[in-house]
C-alpha positions as CSV (number, residue, x, y, z in Angstrom):
1,M,18.7,5.0,16.0
2,P,20.0,2.0,13.9
3,A,18.4,1.2,10.6
4,Y,18.6,-2.2,8.9
5,R,18.5,-3.1,5.2
6,F,17.9,-6.4,3.4
7,V,18.6,-7.5,-0.1
8,E,15.8,-7.4,-2.7
9,T,16.3,-10.4,-4.9
10,D,14.6,-13.5,-6.5
11,D,17.8,-15.5,-5.9
12,R,18.3,-17.8,-2.9
13,I,19.5,-15.8,0.1
14,I,19.6,-16.3,3.8
15,E,20.9,-13.2,5.6
16,R,21.0,-12.1,9.2
17,I,19.5,-8.6,9.5
18,V,19.4,-8.1,13.2
19,D,21.4,-9.9,15.9
20,D,21.2,-8.1,19.3
21,E,20.5,-9.0,22.9
22,N,16.8,-9.1,22.3
23,L,16.2,-11.0,19.1
24,V,17.5,-12.2,15.7
25,I,15.8,-11.4,12.4
26,N,16.8,-13.4,9.3
27,H,15.6,-12.6,5.8
28,I,15.2,-15.6,3.5
29,V,14.3,-15.8,-0.2
30,L,13.7,-19.3,-1.7
31,P,13.4,-19.8,-5.5
32,R,11.3,-22.7,-6.7
33,G,12.7,-26.1,-5.4
34,E,14.8,-24.5,-2.7
35,G,14.4,-24.9,1.0
36,V,15.7,-24.7,4.5
37,P,16.8,-28.2,5.8
38,A,15.1,-29.9,8.7
39,H,16.2,-28.5,12.1
40,D,15.0,-27.8,15.6
41,A,13.9,-24.2,16.3
42,N,16.6,-22.7,18.5
43,S,14.3,-20.1,19.9
44,N,10.6,-19.1,19.7
45,A,10.3,-18.2,16.0
46,Y,7.8,-16.2,13.9
47,L,7.8,-16.6,10.1
48,V,6.5,-13.4,8.4
49,I,5.7,-14.4,4.8
50,L,6.1,-11.4,2.5
51,R,5.5,-13.0,-0.9
52,G,4.9,-16.4,-2.5
53,L,3.9,-19.6,-0.8
54,I,6.0,-21.7,1.6
55,T,5.5,-25.3,2.6
56,L,6.2,-25.7,6.3
57,D,6.6,-29.0,7.9
58,L,6.3,-28.6,11.7
59,A,7.0,-31.9,13.6
60,G,5.5,-33.9,10.7
61,E,2.4,-31.7,10.1
62,V,2.7,-30.1,6.7
63,Q,0.8,-26.9,5.7
64,E,1.2,-24.2,3.1
65,W,1.4,-20.5,4.1
66,A,0.8,-17.6,1.8
67,A,2.0,-14.0,1.8
68,G,0.4,-12.0,4.6
69,S,0.7,-14.9,7.1
70,I,2.7,-14.9,10.3
71,V,3.3,-18.4,11.7
72,S,4.4,-19.0,15.3
73,I,6.9,-21.8,16.0
74,A,7.7,-22.9,19.5
75,F,11.2,-23.4,20.8
76,G,12.5,-27.0,20.0
77,T,9.9,-27.7,17.3
78,R,11.3,-29.8,14.4
79,M,10.8,-27.7,11.2
80,K,11.5,-27.8,7.5
81,I,10.7,-25.0,5.0
82,S,10.4,-25.4,1.2
83,N,9.2,-23.6,-1.9
84,D,7.5,-25.9,-4.4
85,R,5.9,-23.1,-6.4
86,E,7.0,-21.3,-9.6
87,D,7.5,-17.9,-7.9
88,A,10.1,-17.1,-5.3
89,A,9.0,-17.1,-1.7
90,E,10.3,-14.5,0.7
91,F,10.0,-14.2,4.5
92,F,11.5,-13.0,7.7
93,V,12.3,-15.2,10.6
94,V,12.0,-13.4,13.9
95,K,13.6,-15.3,16.8
96,A,12.9,-14.1,20.3
97,P,14.7,-14.2,22.6
98,N,18.0,-14.3,20.8
99,P,19.0,-18.0,20.5
100,R,22.2,-17.2,22.5
101,E,19.9,-16.4,25.5
102,M,18.0,-19.7,25.0
103,R,21.3,-21.6,25.2
104,N,22.2,-19.8,28.4
105,N,18.9,-20.6,30.1
106,H,18.6,-24.3,29.0
C-alpha cells in the first residue's frame, strides 16, 4: 500500500502529493501576503484547511475560511486564494476526478 508524505513548513510551498487515475492532492502553505493567482478550477476541487485562515475569491464572491473547514469548488469556477493574516495558512486541494480525466471528457 503506498504512503504519501508532505513537507511541514511555514515557508511557501505548493507540492503535488498524489497524482493517479482517480485524483490529485496538492499541499499548499502560504505565508502572510502570499497567494495562488486567479485561475479556473480544472476539476471538482475540495480545499481542506489545516491551519490559519485563507481568503477565497470564488467567481467574485469573497469569503474567509478557517482551519477545520472543507470548501467545495465546482469544475470551471474562477478562483483566487490568498493569506492576508500574520500566521501561515496551510491546506490540501483534492481534485476529483484527476484533471487529466476532465480534459479527456470535455
